C-alpha positions as CSV (number, residue, x, y, z in Angstrom):
1,M,99.3,84.5,62.9
2,T,98.3,86.1,66.1
3,V,98.3,83.9,68.9
4,I,95.8,84.7,71.7
5,Q,96.7,83.7,75.0
6,T,94.1,82.2,77.1
7,D,94.1,83.1,81.1
8,I,93.5,80.0,82.8
9,H,91.5,82.3,85.6
10,K,89.2,83.7,82.9
11,P,86.2,82.8,84.5
12,I,87.2,84.6,88.0
13,I,88.3,87.3,86.0
14,E,85.1,88.0,84.1
15,K,83.1,87.3,87.6
16,A,85.3,90.3,89.1
17,L,84.6,92.3,86.1
18,Q,81.0,92.2,86.9
19,G,81.9,93.6,90.6
20,N,81.7,90.2,92.2
21,R,83.8,91.0,95.4
22,K,84.4,87.1,96.2
23,A,86.0,86.8,92.6
24,Q,88.3,89.8,93.5
25,H,89.4,88.2,96.8
26,Q,90.1,85.3,94.9
27,L,92.3,87.3,92.4
28,Y,93.8,88.9,95.2
29,N,94.9,85.7,96.8
30,M,96.2,84.2,94.0
31,Y,98.5,87.2,93.1
32,S,99.2,89.1,95.8
33,K,102.3,87.2,97.2
34,A,103.9,87.3,94.0
35,M,103.0,91.0,93.3
36,L,104.3,91.9,96.9
37,N,107.7,90.5,96.0
38,I,107.9,92.8,93.1
39,C,106.9,95.8,94.9
40,F,109.2,95.1,97.7
41,R,112.0,94.5,95.3
42,M,111.3,98.1,93.9
43,M,110.6,99.9,97.0
44,N,112.9,98.2,99.2
45,N,110.6,98.9,102.2
46,L,108.1,96.4,103.4
47,P,105.2,99.0,104.5
48,E,105.7,100.9,100.9
49,A,105.6,97.6,99.2
50,E,102.3,96.9,101.0
51,D,100.9,100.3,100.0
52,M,102.1,99.8,96.3
53,L,100.4,96.5,96.4
54,Q,97.2,97.9,97.8
55,E,97.1,100.7,95.3
56,S,97.9,98.1,92.3
57,F,94.9,96.0,93.0
58,I,92.5,98.9,93.5
59,E,94.0,100.3,89.9
60,A,93.5,96.6,88.3
61,F,89.9,96.3,89.7
62,R,89.2,100.0,88.6
63,R,90.6,99.1,85.0
64,L,89.7,95.6,84.6
65,D,87.5,96.1,81.8
66,S,90.6,97.3,79.9
67,F,92.0,93.8,80.1
68,R,91.5,92.1,77.2
69,F,93.1,88.5,77.7
70,E,96.0,89.6,75.2
71,S,98.3,88.5,77.9
72,T,97.9,86.7,81.3
73,F,96.3,88.5,84.1
74,G,99.2,88.2,86.0
75,A,101.5,90.0,83.4
76,W,99.2,92.5,83.2
77,L,99.0,93.0,86.9
78,K,102.8,92.8,87.1
79,R,103.1,95.9,84.8
80,I,100.3,97.8,86.9
81,C,102.7,97.2,90.1
82,I,105.9,98.3,88.4
83,N,104.4,101.2,87.2
84,K,103.0,102.0,90.8
85,C,106.4,101.5,92.3
86,I,108.1,103.5,89.4
87,N,105.7,106.5,89.7
88,E,105.9,106.4,93.6
89,L,109.7,106.4,93.4
90,K,109.5,109.3,90.9
91,R,107.1,111.3,93.2
92,K,109.2,110.8,96.2
93,K,111.9,112.3,93.9
94,V,114.0,109.1,94.7
95,V,117.6,110.0,93.1
96,L,118.3,107.2,90.6
97,E,121.9,107.3,90.4
98,Y,122.1,108.7,86.8
99,N,124.7,110.8,85.7
100,D,124.8,112.9,82.4
101,Q,128.1,111.2,81.3
102,W,127.0,107.9,81.7
103,Q,124.3,108.5,78.7
104,Q,127.4,108.9,76.6
105,I,128.8,105.5,77.4
106,E,128.4,103.0,74.6
107,R,130.2,100.5,75.8
108,V,129.5,98.7,79.2
109,E,132.7,97.6,80.9
110,P,133.0,94.0,82.4
111,V,132.8,93.5,86.1
112,T,136.3,93.9,87.3
113,T,135.5,92.1,90.8
114,N,136.8,88.9,91.1
115,T,133.6,86.8,91.7
116,E,135.1,83.2,91.5
117,D,135.5,82.8,95.2
118,I,132.3,84.6,96.3
119,D,129.5,82.5,97.6
120,F,126.4,83.8,95.5
121,S,123.5,82.5,97.4
122,V,119.9,83.4,96.9
123,E,119.4,85.0,100.6
124,K,122.9,87.0,100.0
125,I,121.9,88.4,96.7
126,K,118.6,89.3,98.1
127,H,120.0,91.0,100.8
128,A,123.0,92.6,98.8
129,M,120.4,93.9,96.5
130,A,118.5,95.6,99.5
131,L,121.6,97.5,100.1
132,L,121.9,98.9,96.6
133,P,121.3,102.6,95.6
134,D,117.9,102.8,94.3
135,G,118.7,103.3,90.6
136,Y,121.0,100.4,90.8
137,R,118.2,98.3,92.5
138,V,115.5,99.4,90.3
139,V,117.3,98.3,87.0
140,F,118.7,95.3,88.6
141,S,115.3,94.1,89.7
142,L,113.6,95.0,86.4
143,Y,116.3,93.5,84.0
144,L,117.3,90.3,86.1
145,L,114.0,89.4,88.2
146,E,111.1,90.9,86.0
147,G,112.8,90.1,82.7
148,Y,112.7,93.6,81.0
149,D,115.4,94.1,78.4
150,H,117.3,97.4,78.3
151,E,115.1,99.0,75.7
152,E,112.0,98.5,78.0
153,I,113.8,99.7,81.1
154,A,114.9,102.9,79.3
155,G,111.4,103.7,78.1
156,I,110.1,102.9,81.8
157,L,112.5,104.9,83.6
158,N,113.0,107.6,80.9
159,I,116.7,106.9,80.4
160,S,119.2,105.8,77.5
161,E,119.7,102.2,77.0
162,S,123.3,102.9,77.7
163,T,122.3,104.2,81.3
164,S,120.4,101.0,81.9
165,K,123.1,98.8,80.9
166,T,125.5,101.1,83.2
167,Q,123.4,100.7,85.9
168,L,123.2,97.2,85.7
169,M,127.2,96.6,85.3
170,R,127.3,98.3,88.3
171,A,124.6,97.0,90.2
172,K,126.1,93.6,89.6
173,K,129.6,94.7,90.6
174,K,128.0,96.4,93.8
175,V,126.3,93.1,94.7
176,A,129.5,91.2,94.4
177,E,131.5,93.6,96.3
178,I,128.9,93.6,99.2
179,I,128.9,89.8,99.4
180,K,132.9,89.7,99.1
181,A,133.0,92.3,101.8
182,G,130.8,90.2,104.1
183,Q,128.6,93.5,104.4
184,I,125.5,91.3,104.9
185,D,124.5,90.8,108.5
186,F,122.1,88.0,107.5
187,I,123.1,84.5,106.7
188,S,120.5,82.2,106.1
189,N,120.5,78.6,107.6
190,N,117.5,77.3,106.2
């Protein structure tokens, strides 16, 4: 049995598809903040994230006729944003911290940092994440924040699943080390 998801914004999407600028603006207002957060986590730079957001919406509106309501508009747009960011990182030839030896690793070692006495607040994790090398940050974001599994990440980044797992493990370890070492100069009081 095939389940067809109904997008609650279908009437607005259909108007936007017809070129209605007001409907397009409405979609932008509904989704831009969440998509900017995704772009920022991927790019780690607000101006670049804003550029990726704009390019993502331009592409989404250009390709809106290919949206088949088989998923939500937000999920479809999220995929466009992530792909835009990854393509931009590749275009800039950002070195994702991959090593040929890592692709041979089948077993991922557990995080060895003692994390019991570390205060893992959301703000501290966000700021520690910003300090991660690009490869770690991208896999960390795709897996923990965007909900992709290692098979999907491997396909998106053109790496092996074991490399994705290793990157995630190393990212978690590095976040714990950064927080434990107090390398974060921002502490939220809010």
